[in-house]
PDB file of N, H, CA, C and O in Angstrom:
ATOM      1  N   MET A   1     102.372  62.793 129.203  1.00  0.00           N
ATOM      2  CA  MET A   1     103.434  63.520 128.738  1.00  0.00           C
ATOM      3  C   MET A   1     103.194  64.501 127.783  1.00  0.00           C
ATOM      4  O   MET A   1     102.852  64.020 126.703  1.00  0.00           O
ATOM      5  N   GLN A   2     103.271  65.999 127.824  1.00  0.00           N
ATOM      6  H   GLN A   2     103.549  66.390 128.702  1.00  0.00           H
ATOM      7  CA  GLN A   2     103.074  66.479 126.564  1.00  0.00           C
ATOM      8  C   GLN A   2     104.570  66.974 125.864  1.00  0.00           C
ATOM      9  O   GLN A   2     105.611  67.233 126.470  1.00  0.00           O
ATOM     10  N   LEU A   3     104.309  67.018 124.324  1.00  0.00           N
ATOM     11  H   LEU A   3     103.464  66.807 123.832  1.00  0.00           H
ATOM     12  CA  LEU A   3     105.518  67.561 123.598  1.00  0.00           C
ATOM     13  C   LEU A   3     105.416  68.315 122.587  1.00  0.00           C
ATOM     14  O   LEU A   3     104.397  68.171 121.913  1.00  0.00           O
ATOM     15  N   SER A   4     106.172  69.091 122.265  1.00  0.00           N
ATOM     16  H   SER A   4     107.000  69.208 122.813  1.00  0.00           H
ATOM     17  CA  SER A   4     105.782  70.182 120.855  1.00  0.00           C
ATOM     18  C   SER A   4     105.903  69.507 119.723  1.00  0.00           C
ATOM     19  O   SER A   4     105.635  70.075 118.664  1.00  0.00           O
ATOM     20  N   MET A   5     106.289  68.297 119.740  1.00  0.00           N
ATOM     21  H   MET A   5     106.507  67.835 120.600  1.00  0.00           H
ATOM     22  CA  MET A   5     106.577  67.726 118.437  1.00  0.00           C
ATOM     23  C   MET A   5     105.321  67.422 117.902  1.00  0.00           C
ATOM     24  O   MET A   5     104.394  67.039 118.616  1.00  0.00           O
ATOM     25  N   ARG A   6     105.212  67.597 116.461  1.00  0.00           N
ATOM     26  H   ARG A   6     105.965  67.908 115.881  1.00  0.00           H
ATOM     27  CA  ARG A   6     103.958  67.746 115.990  1.00  0.00           C
ATOM     28  C   ARG A   6     103.766  66.495 114.921  1.00  0.00           C
ATOM     29  O   ARG A   6     102.709  66.190 114.369  1.00  0.00           O
ATOM     30  N   ASN A   7     105.120  65.812 114.757  1.00  0.00           N
ATOM     31  H   ASN A   7     105.979  66.060 115.205  1.00  0.00           H
ATOM     32  CA  ASN A   7     105.255  64.785 113.876  1.00  0.00           C
ATOM     33  C   ASN A   7     105.323  63.483 115.230  1.00  0.00           C
ATOM     34  O   ASN A   7     106.198  63.198 116.047  1.00  0.00           O
ATOM     35  N   GLN A   8     104.073  62.979 114.982  1.00  0.00           N
ATOM     36  H   GLN A   8     103.362  63.210 114.318  1.00  0.00           H
ATOM     37  CA  GLN A   8     103.964  61.524 116.249  1.00  0.00           C
ATOM     38  C   GLN A   8     102.877  60.384 115.609  1.00  0.00           C
ATOM     39  O   GLN A   8     101.661  60.518 115.474  1.00  0.00           O
ATOM     40  N   LEU A   9     103.677  59.289 115.283  1.00  0.00           N
ATOM     41  H   LEU A   9     104.664  59.180 115.394  1.00  0.00           H
ATOM     42  CA  LEU A   9     103.054  58.702 114.989  1.00  0.00           C
ATOM     43  C   LEU A   9     102.416  57.088 115.496  1.00  0.00           C
ATOM     44  O   LEU A   9     102.968  56.274 114.755  1.00  0.00           O
ATOM     45  N   THR A  10     101.480  56.358 116.464  1.00  0.00           N
ATOM     46  H   THR A  10     101.032  57.019 117.066  1.00  0.00           H
ATOM     47  CA  THR A  10     101.301  55.671 116.622  1.00  0.00           C
ATOM     48  C   THR A  10     101.684  54.111 116.223  1.00  0.00           C
ATOM     49  O   THR A  10     101.796  53.994 115.003  1.00  0.00           O
ATOM     50  N   GLY A  11     101.859  53.166 116.786  1.00  0.00           N
ATOM     51  H   GLY A  11     101.768  53.260 117.777  1.00  0.00           H
ATOM     52  CA  GLY A  11     102.001  51.289 116.110  1.00  0.00           C
ATOM     53  C   GLY A  11     102.847  50.889 117.080  1.00  0.00           C
ATOM     54  O   GLY A  11     103.297  51.492 118.055  1.00  0.00           O
ATOM     55  N   THR A  12     103.054  49.411 116.547  1.00  0.00           N
ATOM     56  H   THR A  12     102.688  48.921 115.756  1.00  0.00           H
ATOM     57  CA  THR A  12     103.497  48.566 117.649  1.00  0.00           C
ATOM     58  C   THR A  12     104.859  47.742 117.439  1.00  0.00           C
ATOM     59  O   THR A  12     104.679  47.051 116.436  1.00  0.00           O
ATOM     60  N   ILE A  13     106.199  47.511 117.976  1.00  0.00           N
ATOM     61  H   ILE A  13     106.346  48.072 118.790  1.00  0.00           H
ATOM     62  CA  ILE A  13     106.991  47.304 118.156  1.00  0.00           C
ATOM     63  C   ILE A  13     106.624  46.271 117.665  1.00  0.00           C
ATOM     64  O   ILE A  13     105.638  45.779 118.215  1.00  0.00           O
ATOM     65  N   THR A  14     107.480  45.152 115.924  1.00  0.00           N
ATOM     66  H   THR A  14     108.281  45.552 115.477  1.00  0.00           H
ATOM     67  CA  THR A  14     107.515  43.773 115.588  1.00  0.00           C
ATOM     68  C   THR A  14     108.546  43.664 115.732  1.00  0.00           C
ATOM     69  O   THR A  14     108.654  42.527 116.192  1.00  0.00           O
ATOM     70  N   ASP A  15     109.819  44.228 115.636  1.00  0.00           N
ATOM     71  H   ASP A  15     109.731  45.152 115.263  1.00  0.00           H
ATOM     72  CA  ASP A  15     111.448  43.398 115.835  1.00  0.00           C
ATOM     73  C   ASP A  15     111.561  44.332 116.629  1.00  0.00           C
ATOM     74  O   ASP A  15     111.095  45.440 116.895  1.00  0.00           O
ATOM     75  N   LEU A  16     112.571  43.338 117.059  1.00  0.00           N
ATOM     76  H   LEU A  16     112.950  42.437 116.843  1.00  0.00           H
ATOM     77  CA  LEU A  16     113.699  44.212 118.311  1.00  0.00           C
ATOM     78  C   LEU A  16     114.861  43.509 118.001  1.00  0.00           C
ATOM     79  O   LEU A  16     114.826  42.297 118.211  1.00  0.00           O
ATOM     80  N   GLU A  17     116.354  44.220 117.339  1.00  0.00           N
ATOM     81  H   GLU A  17     116.382  45.205 117.169  1.00  0.00           H
ATOM     82  CA  GLU A  17     117.282  43.207 117.725  1.00  0.00           C
ATOM     83  C   GLU A  17     118.551  44.532 118.382  1.00  0.00           C
ATOM     84  O   GLU A  17     118.948  45.536 117.791  1.00  0.00           O
ATOM     85  N   VAL A  18     118.853  44.120 119.520  1.00  0.00           N
ATOM     86  H   VAL A  18     118.530  43.304 120.000  1.00  0.00           H
ATOM     87  CA  VAL A  18     119.714  44.613 120.061  1.00  0.00           C
ATOM     88  C   VAL A  18     120.872  44.410 119.854  1.00  0.00           C
ATOM     89  O   VAL A  18     120.866  43.227 119.513  1.00  0.00           O
ATOM     90  N   GLY A  19     122.232  44.863 119.810  1.00  0.00           N
ATOM     91  H   GLY A  19     122.237  45.824 120.086  1.00  0.00           H
ATOM     92  CA  GLY A  19     123.125  44.533 119.733  1.00  0.00           C
ATOM     93  C   GLY A  19     124.310  45.005 120.730  1.00  0.00           C
ATOM     94  O   GLY A  19     123.839  45.251 121.840  1.00  0.00           O
ATOM     95  N   ALA A  20     125.426  45.164 120.677  1.00  0.00           N
ATOM     96  H   ALA A  20     125.810  44.964 119.775  1.00  0.00           H
ATOM     97  CA  ALA A  20     126.349  45.573 121.845  1.00  0.00           C
ATOM     98  C   ALA A  20     126.076  46.829 122.179  1.00  0.00           C
ATOM     99  O   ALA A  20     126.435  46.991 123.346  1.00  0.00           O
ATOM    100  N   VAL A  21     125.633  47.770 121.747  1.00  0.00           N
ATOM    101  H   VAL A  21     125.341  47.639 120.799  1.00  0.00           H
ATOM    102  CA  VAL A  21     126.009  49.013 121.190  1.00  0.00           C
ATOM    103  C   VAL A  21     124.847  49.876 120.966  1.00  0.00           C
ATOM    104  O   VAL A  21     124.385  50.857 121.549  1.00  0.00           O
ATOM    105  N   MET A  22     124.507  49.158 119.878  1.00  0.00           N
ATOM    106  H   MET A  22     124.883  48.361 119.404  1.00  0.00           H
ATOM    107  CA  MET A  22     122.870  49.818 119.098  1.00  0.00           C
ATOM    108  C   MET A  22     122.102  48.813 118.968  1.00  0.00           C
ATOM    109  O   MET A  22     122.499  47.689 118.661  1.00  0.00           O
ATOM    110  N   ALA A  23     120.534  49.229 119.265  1.00  0.00           N
ATOM    111  H   ALA A  23     120.211  50.142 119.514  1.00  0.00           H
ATOM    112  CA  ALA A  23     119.221  48.763 118.850  1.00  0.00           C
ATOM    113  C   ALA A  23     118.681  49.182 117.666  1.00  0.00           C
ATOM    114  O   ALA A  23     118.646  50.378 117.378  1.00  0.00           O
ATOM    115  N   VAL A  24     118.226  48.262 116.895  1.00  0.00           N
ATOM    116  H   VAL A  24     118.254  47.291 117.129  1.00  0.00           H
ATOM    117  CA  VAL A  24     117.342  48.810 115.814  1.00  0.00           C
ATOM    118  C   VAL A  24     115.407  48.168 116.296  1.00  0.00           C
ATOM    119  O   VAL A  24     114.918  47.061 116.520  1.00  0.00           O
ATOM    120  N   VAL A  25     114.854  49.620 116.256  1.00  0.00           N
ATOM    121  H   VAL A  25     115.251  50.519 116.074  1.00  0.00           H
ATOM    122  CA  VAL A  25     113.693  48.575 116.361  1.00  0.00           C
ATOM    123  C   VAL A  25     112.347  49.064 115.216  1.00  0.00           C
ATOM    124  O   VAL A  25     112.258  50.156 114.654  1.00  0.00           O
ATOM    125  N   LYS A  26     111.552  48.094 115.118  1.00  0.00           N
ATOM    126  H   LYS A  26     111.624  47.208 115.574  1.00  0.00           H
ATOM    127  CA  LYS A  26     111.033  48.462 113.746  1.00  0.00           C
ATOM    128  C   LYS A  26     109.358  48.430 114.402  1.00  0.00           C
ATOM    129  O   LYS A  26     108.838  47.623 115.172  1.00  0.00           O
ATOM    130  N   ILE A  27     108.989  49.244 113.963  1.00  0.00           N
ATOM    131  H   ILE A  27     109.412  49.900 113.337  1.00  0.00           H
ATOM    132  CA  ILE A  27     107.288  50.158 114.417  1.00  0.00           C
ATOM    133  C   ILE A  27     106.576  49.533 113.521  1.00  0.00           C
ATOM    134  O   ILE A  27     107.122  49.652 112.424  1.00  0.00           O
ATOM    135  N   ARG A  28     105.359  48.760 113.456  1.00  0.00           N
ATOM    136  H   ARG A  28     104.916  48.664 114.347  1.00  0.00           H
ATOM    137  CA  ARG A  28     104.286  48.985 112.659  1.00  0.00           C
ATOM    138  C   ARG A  28     103.309  49.936 112.984  1.00  0.00           C
ATOM    139  O   ARG A  28     102.767  50.287 114.032  1.00  0.00           O
ATOM    140  N   LEU A  29     103.215  50.319 111.588  1.00  0.00           N
ATOM    141  H   LEU A  29     103.656  50.034 110.736  1.00  0.00           H
ATOM    142  CA  LEU A  29     102.144  52.043 112.092  1.00  0.00           C
ATOM    143  C   LEU A  29     100.576  51.544 112.099  1.00  0.00           C
ATOM    144  O   LEU A  29     100.251  50.675 111.290  1.00  0.00           O
ATOM    145  N   ASP A  30      99.650  52.059 112.960  1.00  0.00           N
ATOM    146  H   ASP A  30      99.914  52.766 113.617  1.00  0.00           H
ATOM    147  CA  ASP A  30      98.524  51.916 113.570  1.00  0.00           C
ATOM    148  C   ASP A  30      98.313  52.026 112.274  1.00  0.00           C
ATOM    149  O   ASP A  30      99.149  52.460 111.482  1.00  0.00           O
ATOM    150  N   GLY A  31      96.684  51.468 111.857  1.00  0.00           N
ATOM    151  H   GLY A  31      96.005  51.115 112.501  1.00  0.00           H
ATOM    152  CA  GLY A  31      95.762  51.591 110.586  1.00  0.00           C
ATOM    153  C   GLY A  31      96.965  51.341 109.410  1.00  0.00           C
ATOM    154  O   GLY A  31      96.911  52.184 108.515  1.00  0.00           O
ATOM    155  N   GLY A  32      97.775  50.579 109.296  1.00  0.00           N
ATOM    156  H   GLY A  32      97.820  49.895 110.023  1.00  0.00           H
ATOM    157  CA  GLY A  32      98.397  49.817 107.653  1.00  0.00           C
ATOM    158  C   GLY A  32      99.681  49.198 107.738  1.00  0.00           C
ATOM    159  O   GLY A  32     100.336  48.813 108.707  1.00  0.00           O
ATOM    160  N   GLU A  33      99.808  49.191 107.000  1.00  0.00           N
ATOM    161  H   GLU A  33      99.276  49.504 106.213  1.00  0.00           H
ATOM    162  CA  GLU A  33     101.113  47.935 107.109  1.00  0.00           C
ATOM    163  C   GLU A  33     102.865  48.860 106.815  1.00  0.00           C
ATOM    164  O   GLU A  33     103.913  48.281 106.529  1.00  0.00           O
ATOM    165  N   GLN A  34     102.706  50.213 106.980  1.00  0.00           N
ATOM    166  H   GLN A  34     101.855  50.684 107.212  1.00  0.00           H
ATOM    167  CA  GLN A  34     103.757  50.653 107.026  1.00  0.00           C
ATOM    168  C   GLN A  34     104.933  50.493 108.143  1.00  0.00           C
ATOM    169  O   GLN A  34     104.533  50.849 109.252  1.00  0.00           O
ATOM    170  N   VAL A  35     106.001  50.140 108.128  1.00  0.00           N
ATOM    171  H   VAL A  35     106.326  49.851 107.227  1.00  0.00           H
ATOM    172  CA  VAL A  35     107.283  49.920 109.089  1.00  0.00           C
ATOM    173  C   VAL A  35     107.989  51.033 109.768  1.00  0.00           C
ATOM    174  O   VAL A  35     108.985  50.313 109.840  1.00  0.00           O
ATOM    175  N   ILE A  36     108.261  51.789 110.156  1.00  0.00           N
ATOM    176  H   ILE A  36     107.452  52.374 110.097  1.00  0.00           H
ATOM    177  CA  ILE A  36     109.201  52.770 110.691  1.00  0.00           C
ATOM    178  C   ILE A  36     110.488  51.864 111.086  1.00  0.00           C
ATOM    179  O   ILE A  36     110.343  50.783 111.658  1.00  0.00           O
ATOM    180  N   THR A  37     112.080  52.522 110.647  1.00  0.00           N
ATOM    181  H   THR A  37     112.197  53.399 110.182  1.00  0.00           H
ATOM    182  CA  THR A  37     112.830  51.478 111.628  1.00  0.00           C
ATOM    183  C   THR A  37     114.007  52.814 111.999  1.00  0.00           C
ATOM    184  O   THR A  37     114.449  53.762 111.350  1.00  0.00           O
ATOM    185  N   SER A  38     114.160  52.419 113.054  1.00  0.00           N
ATOM    186  H   SER A  38     113.800  51.649 113.581  1.00  0.00           H
ATOM    187  CA  SER A  38     114.752  53.620 114.417  1.00  0.00           C
ATOM    188  C   SER A  38     116.124  52.801 114.872  1.00  0.00           C
ATOM    189  O   SER A  38     116.214  51.574 114.917  1.00  0.00           O
ATOM    190  N   SER A  39     117.024  53.615 115.154  1.00  0.00           N
ATOM    191  H   SER A  39     116.952  54.612 115.118  1.00  0.00           H
ATOM    192  CA  SER A  39     118.259  52.899 115.559  1.00  0.00           C
ATOM    193  C   SER A  39     118.042  53.708 116.855  1.00  0.00           C
ATOM    194  O   SER A  39     117.402  54.758 116.810  1.00  0.00           O
ATOM    195  N   VAL A  40     118.744  53.078 118.416  1.00  0.00           N
ATOM    196  H   VAL A  40     119.264  52.224 118.453  1.00  0.00           H
ATOM    197  CA  VAL A  40     118.869  53.696 119.096  1.00  0.00           C
ATOM    198  C   VAL A  40     119.831  52.952 119.911  1.00  0.00           C
ATOM    199  O   VAL A  40     120.263  51.833 119.631  1.00  0.00           O
ATOM    200  N   THR A  41     120.117  53.604 120.874  1.00  0.00           N
ATOM    201  H   THR A  41     119.767  54.512 121.101  1.00  0.00           H
ATOM    202  CA  THR A  41     120.982  53.449 122.255  1.00  0.00           C
ATOM    203  C   THR A  41     121.038  52.028 121.723  1.00  0.00           C
ATOM    204  O   THR A  41     120.808  51.832 120.529  1.00  0.00           O
ATOM    205  N   ARG A  42     121.411  50.753 122.764  1.00  0.00           N
ATOM    206  H   ARG A  42     121.598  50.912 123.734  1.00  0.00           H
ATOM    207  CA  ARG A  42     121.004  50.171 123.685  1.00  0.00           C
ATOM    208  C   ARG A  42     120.768  49.975 124.924  1.00  0.00           C
ATOM    209  O   ARG A  42     120.165  49.070 125.501  1.00  0.00           O
ATOM    210  N   GLU A  43     121.581  51.408 125.496  1.00  0.00           N
ATOM    211  H   GLU A  43     122.071  52.144 125.027  1.00  0.00           H
ATOM    212  CA  GLU A  43     121.363  52.086 126.882  1.00  0.00           C
ATOM    213  C   GLU A  43     119.719  52.077 126.945  1.00  0.00           C
ATOM    214  O   GLU A  43     119.101  51.451 127.806  1.00  0.00           O
ATOM    215  N   ALA A  44     118.926  53.078 125.625  1.00  0.00           N
ATOM    216  H   ALA A  44     119.428  53.587 124.926  1.00  0.00           H
ATOM    217  CA  ALA A  44     117.956  53.302 125.484  1.00  0.00           C
ATOM    218  C   ALA A  44     117.096  52.155 125.514  1.00  0.00           C
ATOM    219  O   ALA A  44     116.318  51.913 126.437  1.00  0.00           O
ATOM    220  N   ALA A  45     117.230  51.544 124.623  1.00  0.00           N
ATOM    221  H   ALA A  45     117.862  51.740 123.873  1.00  0.00           H
ATOM    222  CA  ALA A  45     116.296  49.735 124.751  1.00  0.00           C
ATOM    223  C   ALA A  45     116.293  49.987 125.646  1.00  0.00           C
ATOM    224  O   ALA A  45     115.512  50.888 125.952  1.00  0.00           O
ATOM    225  N   LEU A  46     117.078  49.437 126.618  1.00  0.00           N
ATOM    226  H   LEU A  46     117.713  48.705 126.370  1.00  0.00           H
ATOM    227  CA  LEU A  46     117.132  48.998 127.643  1.00  0.00           C
ATOM    228  C   LEU A  46     116.145  49.580 129.102  1.00  0.00           C
ATOM    229  O   LEU A  46     115.644  48.891 129.990  1.00  0.00           O
ATOM    230  N   ASP A  47     116.110  51.439 128.880  1.00  0.00           N
ATOM    231  H   ASP A  47     116.517  51.999 128.159  1.00  0.00           H
ATOM    232  CA  ASP A  47     116.642  51.219 129.945  1.00  0.00           C
ATOM    233  C   ASP A  47     114.490  51.828 129.789  1.00  0.00           C
ATOM    234  O   ASP A  47     113.843  52.139 130.789  1.00  0.00           O
ATOM    235  N   LEU A  48     113.974  51.825 128.539  1.00  0.00           N
ATOM    236  H   LEU A  48     114.499  51.572 127.727  1.00  0.00           H
ATOM    237  CA  LEU A  48     113.067  51.995 127.735  1.00  0.00           C
ATOM    238  C   LEU A  48     111.783  50.454 127.996  1.00  0.00           C
ATOM    239  O   LEU A  48     110.552  50.464 127.991  1.00  0.00           O
ATOM    240  N   ALA A  49     113.013  49.022 128.246  1.00  0.00           N
ATOM    241  H   ALA A  49     114.013  49.014 128.250  1.00  0.00           H
ATOM    242  CA  ALA A  49     112.359  48.157 128.362  1.00  0.00           C
ATOM    243  C   ALA A  49     111.391  47.702 127.224  1.00  0.00           C
ATOM    244  O   ALA A  49     110.336  47.091 127.389  1.00  0.00           O
ATOM    245  N   LEU A  50     112.075  48.210 125.738  1.00  0.00           N
ATOM    246  H   LEU A  50     112.933  48.707 125.604  1.00  0.00           H
ATOM    247  CA  LEU A  50     111.479  47.865 124.500  1.00  0.00           C
ATOM    248  C   LEU A  50     111.406  46.558 124.849  1.00  0.00           C
ATOM    249  O   LEU A  50     112.186  46.003 125.622  1.00  0.00           O
ATOM    250  N   LYS A  51     109.632  45.585 123.785  1.00  0.00           N
ATOM    251  H   LYS A  51     108.998  46.037 123.157  1.00  0.00           H
ATOM    252  CA  LYS A  51     109.933  44.593 123.733  1.00  0.00           C
ATOM    253  C   LYS A  51     108.768  44.702 122.567  1.00  0.00           C
ATOM    254  O   LYS A  51     108.136  45.739 122.364  1.00  0.00           O
ATOM    255  N   VAL A  52     108.583  43.479 121.836  1.00  0.00           N
ATOM    256  H   VAL A  52     109.097  42.637 122.001  1.00  0.00           H
ATOM    257  CA  VAL A  52     108.217  43.027 120.465  1.00  0.00           C
ATOM    258  C   VAL A  52     106.450  42.859 121.062  1.00  0.00           C
ATOM    259  O   VAL A  52     106.197  42.130 122.021  1.00  0.00           O
ATOM    260  N   GLY A  53     105.591  43.481 120.482  1.00  0.00           N
ATOM    261  H   GLY A  53     105.797  44.073 119.704  1.00  0.00           H
ATOM    262  CA  GLY A  53     104.280  43.822 121.051  1.00  0.00           C
ATOM    263  C   GLY A  53     103.766  44.655 121.843  1.00  0.00           C
ATOM    264  O   GLY A  53     102.644  44.628 122.350  1.00  0.00           O
ATOM    265  N   GLN A  54     104.758  45.565 121.982  1.00  0.00           N
ATOM    266  H   GLN A  54     105.669  45.587 121.570  1.00  0.00           H
ATOM    267  CA  GLN A  54     104.788  46.489 122.774  1.00  0.00           C
ATOM    268  C   GLN A  54     103.879  47.746 121.952  1.00  0.00           C
ATOM    269  O   GLN A  54     104.195  47.899 120.772  1.00  0.00           O
ATOM    270  N   PRO A  55     102.970  48.493 122.400  1.00  0.00           N
ATOM    271  CA  PRO A  55     102.580  49.925 121.548  1.00  0.00           C
ATOM    272  C   PRO A  55     103.614  50.960 121.735  1.00  0.00           C
ATOM    273  O   PRO A  55     103.920  51.153 122.911  1.00  0.00           O
ATOM    274  N   ALA A  56     104.023  51.438 121.138  1.00  0.00           N
ATOM    275  H   ALA A  56     103.774  51.281 120.183  1.00  0.00           H
ATOM    276  CA  ALA A  56     104.956  53.069 120.949  1.00  0.00           C
ATOM    277  C   ALA A  56     104.505  53.825 119.678  1.00  0.00           C
ATOM    278  O   ALA A  56     103.723  53.576 118.759  1.00  0.00           O
ATOM    279  N   THR A  57     105.297  54.818 119.995  1.00  0.00           N
ATOM    280  H   THR A  57     105.932  55.020 120.741  1.00  0.00           H
ATOM    281  CA  THR A  57     104.921  56.366 119.309  1.00  0.00           C
ATOM    282  C   THR A  57     106.364  56.728 118.855  1.00  0.00           C
ATOM    283  O   THR A  57     107.428  56.729 119.472  1.00  0.00           O
ATOM    284  N   VAL A  58     106.094  56.989 117.766  1.00  0.00           N
ATOM    285  H   VAL A  58     105.229  56.989 117.265  1.00  0.00           H
ATOM    286  CA  VAL A  58     107.482  57.409 116.913  1.00  0.00           C
ATOM    287  C   VAL A  58     107.555  58.926 117.114  1.00  0.00           C
ATOM    288  O   VAL A  58     106.453  59.399 117.392  1.00  0.00           O
ATOM    289  N   PHE A  59     108.458  59.733 117.056  1.00  0.00           N
ATOM    290  H   PHE A  59     109.353  59.348 116.830  1.00  0.00           H
ATOM    291  CA  PHE A  59     108.776  61.089 116.997  1.00  0.00           C
ATOM    292  C   PHE A  59     109.458  61.191 115.970  1.00  0.00           C
ATOM    293  O   PHE A  59     110.347  60.424 115.601  1.00  0.00           O
ATOM    294  N   ILE A  60     108.988  62.365 115.336  1.00  0.00           N
ATOM    295  H   ILE A  60     108.266  62.988 115.636  1.00  0.00           H
ATOM    296  CA  ILE A  60     109.436  62.486 113.954  1.00  0.00           C
ATOM    297  C   ILE A  60     110.176  64.141 114.125  1.00  0.00           C
ATOM    298  O   ILE A  60     109.349  64.963 114.518  1.00  0.00           O
ATOM    299  N   LYS A  61     111.435  64.649 113.912  1.00  0.00           N
ATOM    300  H   LYS A  61     112.108  63.981 113.593  1.00  0.00           H
ATOM    301  CA  LYS A  61     111.663  65.800 113.845  1.00  0.00           C
ATOM    302  C   LYS A  61     112.630  65.699 112.414  1.00  0.00           C
ATOM    303  O   LYS A  61     113.403  64.756 112.242  1.00  0.00           O
ATOM    304  N   SER A  62     112.503  66.549 111.660  1.00  0.00           N
ATOM    305  H   SER A  62     111.876  67.314 111.801  1.00  0.00           H
ATOM    306  CA  SER A  62     113.687  66.874 109.768  1.00  0.00           C
ATOM    307  C   SER A  62     112.932  68.131 109.850  1.00  0.00           C
ATOM    308  O   SER A  62     111.807  68.539 110.136  1.00  0.00           O
ATOM    309  N   THR A  63     114.128  68.570 109.450  1.00  0.00           N
ATOM    310  H   THR A  63     115.043  68.239 109.218  1.00  0.00           H
ATOM    311  CA  THR A  63     114.117  69.984 108.527  1.00  0.00           C
ATOM    312  C   THR A  63     114.284  69.890 107.279  1.00  0.00           C
ATOM    313  O   THR A  63     114.644  70.834 106.576  1.00  0.00           O
ATOM    314  N   GLU A  64     113.962  68.368 106.738  1.00  0.00           N
ATOM    315  H   GLU A  64     113.670  67.602 107.309  1.00  0.00           H
ATOM    316  CA  GLU A  64     113.579  68.309 105.422  1.00  0.00           C
ATOM    317  C   GLU A  64     112.721  67.137 105.658  1.00  0.00           C
ATOM    318  O   GLU A  64     112.709  66.291 106.552  1.00  0.00           O
ATOM    319  N   VAL A  65     111.750  67.393 104.229  1.00  0.00           N
ATOM    320  H   VAL A  65     111.760  68.080 103.503  1.00  0.00           H
ATOM    321  CA  VAL A  65     110.982  66.118 103.968  1.00  0.00           C
ATOM    322  C   VAL A  65     111.161  66.203 102.487  1.00  0.00           C
ATOM    323  O   VAL A  65     111.378  67.156 101.738  1.00  0.00           O
ATOM    324  N   THR A  66     110.977  64.688 102.254  1.00  0.00           N
ATOM    325  H   THR A  66     110.802  63.914 102.862  1.00  0.00           H
ATOM    326  CA  THR A  66     110.925  64.584 100.823  1.00  0.00           C
ATOM    327  C   THR A  66     110.165  64.282 100.348  1.00  0.00           C
ATOM    328  O   THR A  66     109.656  63.488 101.139  1.00  0.00           O
ATOM    329  N   VAL A  67     109.379  64.311  99.216  1.00  0.00           N
ATOM    330  H   VAL A  67     109.792  64.956  98.574  1.00  0.00           H
ATOM    331  CA  VAL A  67     108.057  63.511  98.106  1.00  0.00           C
ATOM    332  C   VAL A  67     108.428  62.893  97.265  1.00  0.00           C
ATOM    333  O   VAL A  67     109.338  63.384  96.598  1.00  0.00           O
ATOM    334  N   GLY A  68     107.970  61.685  96.932  1.00  0.00           N
ATOM    335  H   GLY A  68     107.230  61.286  97.474  1.00  0.00           H
ATOM    336  CA  GLY A  68     108.661  60.719  95.512  1.00  0.00           C
ATOM    337  C   GLY A  68     106.999  60.222  95.329  1.00  0.00           C
ATOM    338  O   GLY A  68     106.172  59.713  96.086  1.00  0.00           O
ATOM    339  N   VAL A  69     107.003  60.696  93.800  1.00  0.00           N
ATOM    340  H   VAL A  69     107.674  61.110  93.185  1.00  0.00           H
ATOM    341  CA  VAL A  69     105.650  59.449  93.138  1.00  0.00           C
ATOM    342  C   VAL A  69     106.183  59.134  91.981  1.00  0.00           C
ATOM    343  O   VAL A  69     107.319  59.473  91.651  1.00  0.00           O
ATOM    344  N   ASP A  70     105.319  58.393  91.207  1.00  0.00           N
ATOM    345  H   ASP A  70     104.396  58.118  91.476  1.00  0.00           H
ATOM    346  CA  ASP A  70     105.844  57.574  90.302  1.00  0.00           C
ATOM    347  C   ASP A  70     104.792  58.289  89.182  1.00  0.00           C
ATOM    348  O   ASP A  70     104.794  57.917  88.009  1.00  0.00           O
TER     349      ASP A  70
END
């Protein structure tokens, strides 16, 4: 699959909570301890057959990026 979306981060699903309507997916990014949390519909989680330990790619599209420093 080829996508035009540039912000693609690979990782592994570390936690999955499937509710009645929505699912929360946590993905630990490759090469570090950073975790991305995504909310998807229950139907999408089931269609994708998401499971803990599965490799996954995070696609991020945003019109705004915020940078913070200490």
